[in-house]
N, C-alpha and C positions, 0 to 999 in steps of 0.2 A: 422629781424623777428618782425612782429607787434604783440607784446604781448597783446595789447588791443583787437585785434580780438579774441584771445583765451579766454580772460576774458568775452567778449560779447557773444561768442558762448556758454560758460559754463552757463551763466545766461539764455540765450535763451533756451537751452536744459532743464535746471532745471525748467523753467516756463512751457515748454511744458509737462514735466513729471507731474508737479503739476496740470495743466489743464486737462490732461488725467485722473489723479486720481479723480478729482472733477467730471468730466463727467461720470466716471465709478461708481460713488456713494461711493467712498472711503473716501471722505472728503478732507480736506486740510492737506496735510502732509508736514510740514515745515522742519522737521529734516530728511534729506535724508541719514541716516546712511548706508543703503544698497548700495547707489550709490555714496557715498562720495569719495572713491578712484578714481572712474571713472571721476567724476566731477573735482576733483583736478588735475588729469592727463591732462584732457582737458584744464583746465585753465593754466596749466604750460607748454603747448605746446608740449606734448608728442605725439600728433597726427599731421599729415601733414594737410595742408590746404585742400587738396582733401578729406582726411578722415573726417575733420570737416564738410565740406559741405555735404558729404554723410550722416553723422550722423544726421545733422540738418534735411535733407530731410526725413530720417527714422522716427525721432521723430515727425515731422510735419504730416507724414502719419498716425502714431499711434493716434495722437490727432484728426485728421479728422475722422478716423474710430470711435473713441470713441464719437465724436460729432454726428455722424450719428446714433449710437446705444443708445445714452443716453435716460433715462426716465425723465430727468429734463425738466421742462417747458422752452420754448424759451424766454418767458418774465415773469416777476414776477406777481403774482396776487395782483394788487394794492388794491383791496377791503380788502384782508387779512392784508396787510401792514397797511392800514388805521385803521382797527379795532385794530391791535396790538398797534399802536401809541396812539390811544385814550385810550386804557386800561392802557397804561403806564402813560399817563398824569393824568388819574383819580386816580392812586395810589398816586399821589402827590409828586413824587420824584423830587425835585427842580433841580437836576442835569440833568434831562431829559427834563425839561420845557424850551422852547426857551427863551432867554433873549432878549426881544424886548422893546426898548424905543421909545415912540412916542412923 
């Protein structure tokens, strides 16, 4: 039995869960308490290969539906990001200022 496949499948499904949460506007949920037992069972090989592939397909479908329904922008607003960076540099926080030697 390939235990690495189960470990990879667990991480794939966890990432699909996280991505679906982000697309649904729930933010980044890193502590998956509600799903912990399921994810550990998956990692520990308590599901057959057939079940693993079916679960992966189901979570991929959920992710794709969330992507279609999301209100998030497809690309970031670079003007807003630039204004934010300029305001951070103006604050004078040396930890945010790039260290460039010419």
